[in-house]
Structure formats: C-alpha cells, structure tokens
DRENPA-3360 file (N, C-alpha, C; in nm, 2 decimals, always signed):
BEGIN
1 = XXXXXXXX = -0.83/-2.64/-2.52/-0.91/-2.65/-2.40/-0.86/-2.55/-2.29 ~ -0.73/-2.55/-2.27/-0.68/-2.46/-2.18/-0.71/-2.31/-2.21 ~ -0.71/-2.28/-2.34/-0.74/-2.14/-2.38/-0.89/-2.11/-2.35 ~ -0.98/-2.21/-2.37/-1.12/-2.19/-2.34/-1.14/-2.17/-2.19 ~ -1.07/-2.25/-2.11/-1.08/-2.24/-1.96/-1.03/-2.10/-1.92 ~ -0.92/-2.05/-1.97/-0.87/-1.92/-1.94/-0.96/-1.81/-1.98 ~ -1.03/-1.82/-2.10/-1.12/-1.72/-2.14/-1.24/-1.72/-2.04 ~ -1.29/-1.84/-2.00/-1.40/-1.85/-1.91/-1.36/-1.78/-1.77;
9 = XXXXXXXX = -1.24/-1.81/-1.72/-1.20/-1.75/-1.60/-1.19/-1.60/-1.61 ~ -1.13/-1.55/-1.72/-1.12/-1.41/-1.74/-1.26/-1.34/-1.74 ~ -1.35/-1.41/-1.81/-1.49/-1.35/-1.82/-1.55/-1.35/-1.68 ~ -1.54/-1.46/-1.61/-1.60/-1.47/-1.48/-1.54/-1.37/-1.38 ~ -1.41/-1.34/-1.39/-1.34/-1.24/-1.31/-1.39/-1.10/-1.34 ~ -1.42/-1.08/-1.47/-1.47/-0.95/-1.51/-1.61/-0.93/-1.45 ~ -1.69/-1.03/-1.45/-1.83/-1.02/-1.40/-1.83/-1.02/-1.25 ~ -1.75/-1.10/-1.18/-1.74/-1.11/-1.04/-1.60/-1.11/-0.99;
17 = XXXXXXXX = -1.54/-0.99/-0.98/-1.40/-0.98/-0.95/-1.37/-1.01/-0.80 ~ -1.25/-1.02/-0.77/-1.20/-1.04/-0.63/-1.25/-0.92/-0.54 ~ -1.24/-0.80/-0.59/-1.29/-0.69/-0.51/-1.44/-0.69/-0.48 ~ -1.51/-0.74/-0.59/-1.66/-0.75/-0.57/-1.68/-0.86/-0.46 ~ -1.61/-0.96/-0.46/-1.62/-1.07/-0.36/-1.60/-1.02/-0.22 ~ -1.49/-0.93/-0.20/-1.46/-0.87/-0.07/-1.58/-0.78/-0.02 ~ -1.63/-0.70/-0.12/-1.74/-0.61/-0.08/-1.87/-0.69/-0.03 ~ -1.90/-0.80/-0.11/-2.01/-0.88/-0.07/-1.98/-0.95/+0.06;
25 = XXXXXXXX = -1.85/-0.99/+0.09/-1.82/-1.06/+0.21/-1.83/-0.96/+0.33 ~ -1.80/-0.83/+0.31/-1.82/-0.73/+0.42/-1.96/-0.72/+0.46 ~ -2.05/-0.71/+0.36/-2.20/-0.71/+0.39/-2.24/-0.83/+0.46 ~ -2.20/-0.95/+0.42/-2.23/-1.07/+0.48/-2.19/-1.07/+0.63 ~ -2.06/-1.02/+0.65/-2.01/-1.02/+0.79/-2.09/-0.92/+0.88 ~ -2.14/-0.81/+0.82/-2.23/-0.72/+0.90/-2.36/-0.79/+0.94 ~ -2.41/-0.86/+0.84/-2.54/-0.94/+0.87/-2.51/-1.05/+0.98 ~ -2.40/-1.11/+0.96/-2.36/-1.22/+1.06/-2.34/-1.16/+1.20;
33 = XXXXXXXX = -2.28/-1.04/+1.21/-2.26/-0.98/+1.34/-2.40/-0.95/+1.40 ~ -2.49/-0.89/+1.32/-2.62/-0.86/+1.38/-2.69/-0.99/+1.43 ~ -2.67/-1.10/+1.36/-2.74/-1.22/+1.39/-2.68/-1.28/+1.52 ~ -2.55/-1.29/+1.53/-2.48/-1.36/+1.64/-2.48/-1.27/+1.77 ~ -2.49/-1.14/+1.75/-2.50/-1.05/+1.86/-2.61/-1.07/+1.96 ~ -2.72/-1.13/+1.91/-2.83/-1.16/+1.99/-2.80/-1.27/+2.10 ~ -2.69/-1.34/+2.08/-2.65/-1.44/+2.17/-2.54/-1.40/+2.27 ~ -2.50/-1.27/+2.26/-2.39/-1.21/+2.34/-2.45/-1.10/+2.44;
41 = XXXXXXXX = -2.40/-1.10/+2.56/-2.45/-1.01/+2.66/-2.44/-0.87/+2.62 ~ -2.33/-0.83/+2.57/-2.30/-0.69/+2.53/-2.21/-0.68/+2.41 ~ -2.25/-0.61/+2.31/-2.17/-0.58/+2.19/-2.17/-0.44/+2.16 ~ -2.05/-0.37/+2.16/-2.04/-0.23/+2.14/-2.05/-0.19/+1.99 ~ -2.06/-0.06/+1.97/-2.08/-0.01/+1.84/-1.96/-0.04/+1.75 ~ -1.98/-0.06/+1.62/-1.88/-0.08/+1.52/-1.80/-0.20/+1.54 ~ -1.85/-0.29/+1.62/-1.78/-0.42/+1.64/-1.82/-0.52/+1.53 ~ -1.73/-0.59/+1.47/-1.76/-0.68/+1.36/-1.71/-0.82/+1.39;
49 = XXXXXXXX = -1.81/-0.91/+1.38/-1.78/-1.06/+1.41/-1.79/-1.13/+1.27 ~ -1.69/-1.18/+1.22/-1.69/-1.24/+1.09/-1.74/-1.38/+1.09 ~ -1.78/-1.43/+0.97/-1.85/-1.56/+0.96/-1.77/-1.67/+1.02 ~ -1.84/-1.77/+1.08/-1.77/-1.89/+1.13/-1.73/-1.89/+1.27 ~ -1.77/-1.78/+1.34/-1.74/-1.77/+1.49/-1.82/-1.88/+1.56 ~ -1.75/-1.96/+1.65/-1.82/-2.06/+1.73/-1.83/-2.00/+1.87 ~ -1.95/-2.00/+1.93/-1.98/-1.93/+2.05/-2.05/-2.02/+2.15 ~ -2.00/-2.02/+2.28/-2.07/-2.09/+2.38/-2.08/-2.00/+2.50;
57 = XXXXXXXX = -2.19/-1.99/+2.57/-2.20/-1.90/+2.69/-2.20/-1.75/+2.66 ~ -2.26/-1.71/+2.55/-2.26/-1.57/+2.51/-2.31/-1.47/+2.62 ~ -2.40/-1.52/+2.71/-2.45/-1.44/+2.82/-2.34/-1.40/+2.92 ~ -2.22/-1.46/+2.91/-2.11/-1.42/+3.00/-2.00/-1.34/+2.92 ~ -2.03/-1.30/+2.80/-1.93/-1.23/+2.72/-1.97/-1.09/+2.69 ~ -1.88/-1.00/+2.71/-1.90/-0.86/+2.68/-1.79/-0.81/+2.58 ~ -1.84/-0.75/+2.47/-1.75/-0.69/+2.37/-1.76/-0.54/+2.36 ~ -1.65/-0.47/+2.36/-1.65/-0.33/+2.35/-1.67/-0.28/+2.21;
65 = XXXXXXXX = -1.63/-0.15/+2.19/-1.66/-0.09/+2.06/-1.54/-0.11/+1.96 ~ -1.57/-0.12/+1.83/-1.47/-0.12/+1.73/-1.38/-0.25/+1.73 ~ -1.43/-0.36/+1.78/-1.36/-0.48/+1.78/-1.38/-0.55/+1.65 ~ -1.27/-0.62/+1.60/-1.29/-0.71/+1.48/-1.25/-0.85/+1.53 ~ -1.34/-0.94/+1.51/-1.32/-1.08/+1.54/-1.32/-1.15/+1.41 ~ -1.21/-1.20/+1.36/-1.20/-1.26/+1.23/-1.26/-1.40/+1.23 ~ -1.26/-1.46/+1.11/-1.33/-1.59/+1.08/-1.28/-1.70/+1.17 ~ -1.38/-1.79/+1.20/-1.35/-1.92/+1.27/-1.28/-1.91/+1.40;
73 = XXXXXXXX = -1.31/-1.80/+1.47/-1.27/-1.78/+1.61/-1.36/-1.86/+1.70 ~ -1.31/-1.92/+1.81/-1.39/-2.00/+1.90/-1.38/-1.92/+2.04 ~ -1.50/-1.88/+2.09/-1.51/-1.81/+2.22/-1.61/-1.89/+2.30 ~ -1.56/-1.94/+2.42/-1.64/-2.02/+2.50/-1.64/-1.98/+2.65 ~ -1.75/-1.97/+2.71/-1.76/-1.96/+2.86/-1.84/-2.08/+2.91 ~ -1.78/-2.16/+2.99/-1.84/-2.28/+3.04/-1.89/-2.26/+3.18 ~ -2.02/-2.27/+3.21/-2.07/-2.24/+3.34/-2.09/-2.37/+3.42 ~ -2.07/-2.49/+3.36/-2.08/-2.61/+3.43/-2.00/-2.72/+3.35;
81 = XXXXXXXX = -1.96/-2.82/+3.43/-1.89/-2.94/+3.37/-1.90/-3.05/+3.47 ~ -1.95/-3.16/+3.43/-1.97/-3.28/+3.53/-2.03/-3.24/+3.66 ~ -2.14/-3.16/+3.65/-2.22/-3.12/+3.76/-2.15/-3.02/+3.85 ~ -2.04/-2.97/+3.81/-1.97/-2.86/+3.88/-2.00/-2.73/+3.82 ~ -2.04/-2.63/+3.89/-2.08/-2.50/+3.84/-1.96/-2.40/+3.84 ~ -1.96/-2.31/+3.75/-1.86/-2.21/+3.74/-1.93/-2.07/+3.71 ~ -1.85/-1.97/+3.73/-1.90/-1.83/+3.70/-1.80/-1.76/+3.60 ~ -1.80/-1.80/+3.48/-1.71/-1.75/+3.38/-1.74/-1.61/+3.33;
89 = XXXXXXXX = -1.64/-1.54/+3.28/-1.66/-1.41/+3.21/-1.55/-1.39/+3.11 ~ -1.58/-1.33/+3.00/-1.49/-1.29/+2.90/-1.53/-1.14/+2.86 ~ -1.44/-1.05/+2.89/-1.46/-0.91/+2.86/-1.35/-0.86/+2.77 ~ -1.38/-0.81/+2.65/-1.28/-0.76/+2.55/-1.30/-0.61/+2.53 ~ -1.19/-0.53/+2.54/-1.20/-0.39/+2.53/-1.21/-0.34/+2.39 ~ -1.21/-0.21/+2.38/-1.24/-0.14/+2.25/-1.12/-0.16/+2.16 ~ -1.15/-0.16/+2.03/-1.05/-0.15/+1.92/-0.95/-0.27/+1.92 ~ -0.99/-0.38/+1.97/-0.91/-0.50/+1.98/-0.93/-0.58/+1.85;
97 = XXXXXXXX = -0.83/-0.64/+1.79/-0.84/-0.72/+1.67/-0.80/-0.86/+1.70 ~ -0.88/-0.96/+1.67/-0.86/-1.10/+1.70/-0.85/-1.17/+1.57 ~ -0.73/-1.24/+1.55/-0.71/-1.31/+1.42/-0.78/-1.43/+1.40 ~ -0.78/-1.49/+1.28/-0.85/-1.61/+1.25/-0.81/-1.73/+1.34 ~ -0.90/-1.81/+1.36/-0.88/-1.94/+1.43/-0.82/-1.93/+1.58 ~ -0.85/-1.81/+1.64/-0.81/-1.80/+1.78/-0.91/-1.87/+1.87 ~ -0.87/-1.91/+1.99/-0.95/-1.98/+2.08/-0.94/-1.91/+2.22 ~ -1.05/-1.86/+2.27/-1.06/-1.80/+2.40/-1.16/-1.87/+2.48;
105 = XXXXXXXX = -1.12/-1.93/+2.59/-1.21/-2.01/+2.67/-1.19/-1.99/+2.82 ~ -1.31/-1.98/+2.89/-1.31/-1.94/+3.03/-1.41/-2.02/+3.11 ~ -1.36/-2.05/+3.24/-1.45/-2.09/+3.35/-1.44/-2.00/+3.46 ~ -1.35/-1.90/+3.45/-1.31/-1.81/+3.56/-1.32/-1.67/+3.51 ~ -1.22/-1.61/+3.45/-1.22/-1.47/+3.41/-1.11/-1.45/+3.31 ~ -1.15/-1.39/+3.19/-1.05/-1.35/+3.09/-1.09/-1.20/+3.06 ~ -0.99/-1.11/+3.09/-1.01/-0.97/+3.06/-0.91/-0.92/+2.96 ~ -0.95/-0.87/+2.85/-0.86/-0.83/+2.74/-0.89/-0.68/+2.72;
113 = XXXXXXXX = -0.78/-0.60/+2.73/-0.79/-0.46/+2.73/-0.82/-0.40/+2.59 ~ -0.79/-0.27/+2.58/-0.82/-0.19/+2.46/-0.69/-0.20/+2.37 ~ -0.72/-0.20/+2.24/-0.61/-0.19/+2.14/-0.52/-0.31/+2.13 ~ -0.57/-0.42/+2.17/-0.49/-0.55/+2.17/-0.49/-0.60/+2.02 ~ -0.37/-0.64/+1.97/-0.36/-0.70/+1.84/-0.32/-0.85/+1.86 ~ -0.41/-0.94/+1.81/-0.39/-1.08/+1.83/-0.38/-1.15/+1.69 ~ -0.27/-1.22/+1.67/-0.24/-1.29/+1.54/-0.34/-1.41/+1.53 ~ -0.30/-1.49/+1.43/-0.38/-1.61/+1.40/-0.35/-1.73/+1.49;
121 = XXXXXXXX = -0.45/-1.81/+1.53/-0.43/-1.93/+1.60/-0.38/-1.91/+1.74 ~ -0.42/-1.80/+1.81/-0.38/-1.77/+1.94/-0.48/-1.85/+2.04 ~ -0.43/-1.90/+2.15/-0.51/-1.96/+2.25/-0.49/-1.89/+2.38 ~ -0.61/-1.85/+2.44/-0.61/-1.79/+2.57/-0.71/-1.87/+2.66 ~ -0.66/-1.92/+2.76/-0.74/-2.01/+2.85/-0.71/-1.99/+2.99 ~ -0.82/-1.99/+3.07/-0.80/-1.98/+3.22/-0.82/-2.12/+3.29 ~ -0.83/-2.22/+3.21/-0.86/-2.35/+3.26/-0.80/-2.47/+3.19 ~ -0.80/-2.58/+3.25/-0.75/-2.71/+3.18/-0.83/-2.82/+3.23;
129 = XXXXXXXX = -0.82/-2.93/+3.16/-0.89/-3.06/+3.21/-0.79/-3.12/+3.31 ~ -0.82/-3.10/+3.44/-0.74/-3.16/+3.54/-0.64/-3.06/+3.60 ~ -0.59/-3.10/+3.72/-0.49/-3.02/+3.79/-0.35/-3.08/+3.78 ~ -0.33/-3.18/+3.70/-0.20/-3.24/+3.68/-0.15/-3.30/+3.82 ~ -0.24/-3.38/+3.88/-0.21/-3.45/+4.00/-0.22/-3.60/+3.98 ~ -0.14/-3.68/+4.06/-0.14/-3.82/+4.04/-0.28/-3.89/+4.04 ~ -0.37/-3.84/+4.12/-0.50/-3.90/+4.13/-0.58/-3.90/+4.00 ~ -0.53/-3.82/+3.91/-0.60/-3.81/+3.78/-0.54/-3.90/+3.67;
137 = XXXXXXXX = -0.44/-3.97/+3.70/-0.36/-4.04/+3.60/-0.45/-4.15/+3.53 ~ -0.54/-4.21/+3.60/-0.63/-4.31/+3.55/-0.76/-4.26/+3.49 ~ -0.77/-4.13/+3.48/-0.90/-4.07/+3.43/-0.87/-4.02/+3.29 ~ -0.96/-4.05/+3.19/-0.94/-3.99/+3.06/-0.93/-3.84/+3.07 ~ -0.84/-3.78/+3.00/-0.82/-3.63/+3.01/-0.95/-3.56/+2.98 ~ -1.03/-3.60/+2.89/-1.16/-3.53/+2.85/-1.26/-3.54/+2.96 ~ -1.24/-3.63/+3.06/-1.34/-3.65/+3.17/-1.29/-3.59/+3.30 ~ -1.17/-3.54/+3.30/-1.11/-3.48/+3.42/-1.19/-3.35/+3.45;
145 = XXXXXXXX = -1.20/-3.32/+3.58/-1.27/-3.19/+3.61/-1.20/-3.07/+3.56 ~ -1.27/-2.97/+3.51/-1.21/-2.85/+3.47/-1.15/-2.78/+3.59 ~ -1.03/-2.73/+3.57/-0.96/-2.66/+3.69/-0.90/-2.53/+3.64 ~ -0.91/-2.43/+3.72/-0.85/-2.30/+3.69/-0.76/-2.26/+3.81 ~ -0.64/-2.22/+3.78/-0.55/-2.16/+3.89/-0.55/-2.01/+3.89 ~ -0.65/-1.95/+3.82/-0.66/-1.81/+3.82/-0.71/-1.75/+3.68 ~ -0.76/-1.63/+3.68/-0.80/-1.57/+3.56/-0.68/-1.52/+3.48 ~ -0.71/-1.46/+3.36/-0.62/-1.41/+3.27/-0.65/-1.26/+3.25;
153 = XXXXXXXX = -0.55/-1.17/+3.26/-0.56/-1.03/+3.23/-0.46/-0.99/+3.12 ~ -0.51/-0.93/+3.02/-0.42/-0.88/+2.91/-0.45/-0.73/+2.90 ~ -0.35/-0.65/+2.94/-0.37/-0.51/+2.94/-0.37/-0.44/+2.81 ~ -0.39/-0.31/+2.80/-0.40/-0.24/+2.68/-0.28/-0.25/+2.59 ~ -0.30/-0.24/+2.46/-0.20/-0.23/+2.35/-0.10/-0.34/+2.35 ~ -0.14/-0.46/+2.39/-0.05/-0.58/+2.38/-0.06/-0.63/+2.24 ~ +0.06/-0.68/+2.19/+0.07/-0.74/+2.06/+0.10/-0.89/+2.08 ~ +0.01/-0.97/+2.04/+0.03/-1.12/+2.05/+0.05/-1.18/+1.92;
161 = XXXXXXXX = +0.16/-1.25/+1.90/+0.19/-1.31/+1.77/+0.11/-1.43/+1.74 ~ +0.13/-1.48/+1.62/+0.06/-1.61/+1.58/+0.09/-1.72/+1.67 ~ -0.01/-1.80/+1.69/+0.00/-1.93/+1.76/+0.06/-1.92/+1.90 ~ +0.04/-1.81/+1.97/+0.08/-1.79/+2.11/-0.03/-1.86/+2.20 ~ +0.02/-1.92/+2.31/-0.07/-1.97/+2.41/-0.05/-1.90/+2.54 ~ -0.16/-1.84/+2.59/-0.15/-1.77/+2.72/-0.24/-1.85/+2.82 ~ -0.17/-1.90/+2.93/-0.24/-1.99/+3.02/-0.29/-1.93/+3.15 ~ -0.36/-2.00/+3.23/-0.43/-1.95/+3.34/-0.34/-1.88/+3.44;
169 = XXXXXXXX = -0.40/-1.78/+3.51/-0.33/-1.71/+3.62/-0.22/-1.61/+3.57 ~ -0.23/-1.57/+3.44/-0.13/-1.49/+3.39/-0.18/-1.34/+3.37 ~ -0.10/-1.25/+3.40/-0.13/-1.11/+3.36/-0.02/-1.06/+3.26 ~ -0.07/-1.00/+3.15/+0.03/-0.95/+3.05/+0.02/-0.80/+3.06 ~ +0.13/-0.73/+3.09/+0.13/-0.59/+3.11/+0.11/-0.51/+2.99 ~ +0.07/-0.38/+3.01/+0.04/-0.29/+2.90/+0.16/-0.28/+2.80 ~ +0.13/-0.28/+2.67/+0.24/-0.26/+2.57/+0.33/-0.37/+2.55 ~ +0.31/-0.49/+2.61/+0.40/-0.60/+2.59/+0.38/-0.66/+2.45;
177 = XXXXXXXX = +0.49/-0.73/+2.41/+0.49/-0.80/+2.28/+0.52/-0.94/+2.31 ~ +0.44/-1.03/+2.26/+0.46/-1.18/+2.28/+0.49/-1.24/+2.14 ~ +0.61/-1.29/+2.13/+0.66/-1.35/+2.00/+0.58/-1.47/+1.96 ~ +0.57/-1.49/+1.83/+0.49/-1.61/+1.77/+0.54/-1.74/+1.84 ~ +0.44/-1.82/+1.86/+0.46/-1.96/+1.91/+0.50/-1.97/+2.06 ~ +0.50/-1.85/+2.13/+0.54/-1.86/+2.27/+0.43/-1.92/+2.35 ~ +0.47/-1.98/+2.47/+0.37/-2.03/+2.56/+0.39/-1.95/+2.69 ~ +0.29/-1.87/+2.73/+0.31/-1.78/+2.84/+0.25/-1.84/+2.97;
185 = XXXXXXXX = +0.33/-1.87/+3.06/+0.29/-1.94/+3.19/+0.31/-1.85/+3.31 ~ +0.37/-1.73/+3.29/+0.40/-1.64/+3.41/+0.36/-1.50/+3.36 ~ +0.35/-1.41/+3.46/+0.32/-1.27/+3.43/+0.42/-1.21/+3.34 ~ +0.38/-1.12/+3.25/+0.47/-1.05/+3.16/+0.46/-0.90/+3.20 ~ +0.58/-0.84/+3.23/+0.58/-0.70/+3.27/+0.54/-0.60/+3.16 ~ +0.50/-0.48/+3.19/+0.47/-0.38/+3.09/+0.59/-0.36/+3.00 ~ +0.55/-0.34/+2.87/+0.65/-0.31/+2.76/+0.76/-0.41/+2.75 ~ +0.74/-0.53/+2.79/+0.84/-0.64/+2.77/+0.81/-0.71/+2.64;
193 = XXXXXXXX = +0.92/-0.76/+2.58/+0.91/-0.85/+2.47/+0.95/-0.99/+2.52 ~ +0.86/-1.08/+2.50/+0.89/-1.22/+2.55/+0.87/-1.32/+2.44 ~ +0.94/-1.43/+2.45/+0.93/-1.54/+2.35/+0.98/-1.67/+2.41 ~ +0.94/-1.78/+2.34/+0.99/-1.91/+2.38/+0.89/-2.00/+2.45 ~ +0.93/-2.12/+2.49/+0.85/-2.22/+2.56/+0.93/-2.27/+2.68 ~ +0.89/-2.23/+2.80/+0.80/-2.12/+2.83/+0.85/-1.99/+2.80 ~ +0.77/-1.89/+2.79/+0.81/-1.76/+2.75/+0.90/-1.69/+2.85 ~ +1.01/-1.63/+2.80/+1.10/-1.55/+2.89/+1.12/-1.41/+2.83;
201 = XXXXXX = +1.16/-1.32/+2.91/+1.18/-1.18/+2.87/+1.30/-1.18/+2.78 ~ +1.28/-1.12/+2.66/+1.39/-1.09/+2.57/+1.45/-0.95/+2.58 ~ +1.36/-0.86/+2.60/+1.40/-0.72/+2.62/+1.29/-0.64/+2.68 ~ +1.32/-0.52/+2.74/+1.22/-0.43/+2.78/+1.22/-0.30/+2.69 ~ +1.11/-0.26/+2.64/+1.11/-0.15/+2.55/+1.10/-0.02/+2.63 ~ +1.21/+0.06/+2.62/+1.21/+0.19/+2.70/+1.24/+0.30/+2.61;
% end
C-alpha cells in the first residue's frame, strides 16, 4: 500500500509540481490584486497584494509602487466607533515588503516610508480600546472608546523583525532595525538597533 501511495504522489508531482503550483499562485495573486485594488484609494504600479488580505476602509489607504503585501495581512482604517468619528489614513511608500499575518490599523495616521522590510506577524497601530484610565475599569475592553495618542511614522529603509509591535505616537527613524518580538513605545532614532519589551537602543549603526 505504501508503495502505491508513493507512486501516486510521484506521478502527481510530475503532473503538478511545486514549481507549477508557485507559478499558478503568482497568477492568482495578480488577479487578486486587480480585484481588491478597486476597494483602495490608490495602488501604485507593480504592487502585489496576495490572497487572503483583510481590508477595512480602503478609501483611506494609499499604496505606492512595487509594494508586496503577503498573505493574510489585515489592514484597517476605522472612521467611526460608537458614534465617534475619526479621520484615519494609511500611506505606504514604494518598494516596501509586508510579511504574512501583519496587522496595520488606524484611526489617526500611519505613514510607512520607502524600502521598509517587515517580517511576519508585525502589528502597527495608532490606537487602542480605551486610554487606560480608572473610569474605564468597569467597561468591557471591546466597548471602550477607541483612543489615539498620536500617529505612527516609519521612515525609509527600516527593517522590522517578526512579531514586532509598534504603538501609537511613535516615529521610527530612517535605517533603523527593530529586533524580533520587540514592543516599540517610544521614538527610535535613525540607524538605531532596538529590541526588548519595551524596546531600548542596543546600538547605533555608524
């Protein structure tokens, strides 16, 4: 039986190889990009949005040229919550790569520069449920008002490792490197390497 199964798998691989699957996947991703782009304010040339992207508020989102957004990324702009209105925006520059399962969410402003490399599972948010004040203690977290203490700016050529969280009010300087699993709560200088919870400067690249 095992020999028959192996023969079947070998035959199937010959007919439909892994490389063939990747080529078909690329075509599917191009078609998906054309489809989902109709829900986004601006999408630049040669930008690719792979299957499974979850999108809210696309009319507040602008994508530059040559961006790759990998599978299962969540990008949301919320313009209202509990009858409170917001003016969100997410703008992503040219040639930025966003890894699988990233989450970018705005009620204020998130600006991501050119040439940014983002690993898997990264969270970038300019908001939270509540302002962490005593008056909210008896309110379910999901029902607390959305609060932002400022927008997020990520400058050009920043490298963001897997599972990093970048929180509201933060600016990450040009050429910075953020180590995997870091939680960024304060500004990061240009060319700095930071890591930890909360993130602290490890070195400056000079």
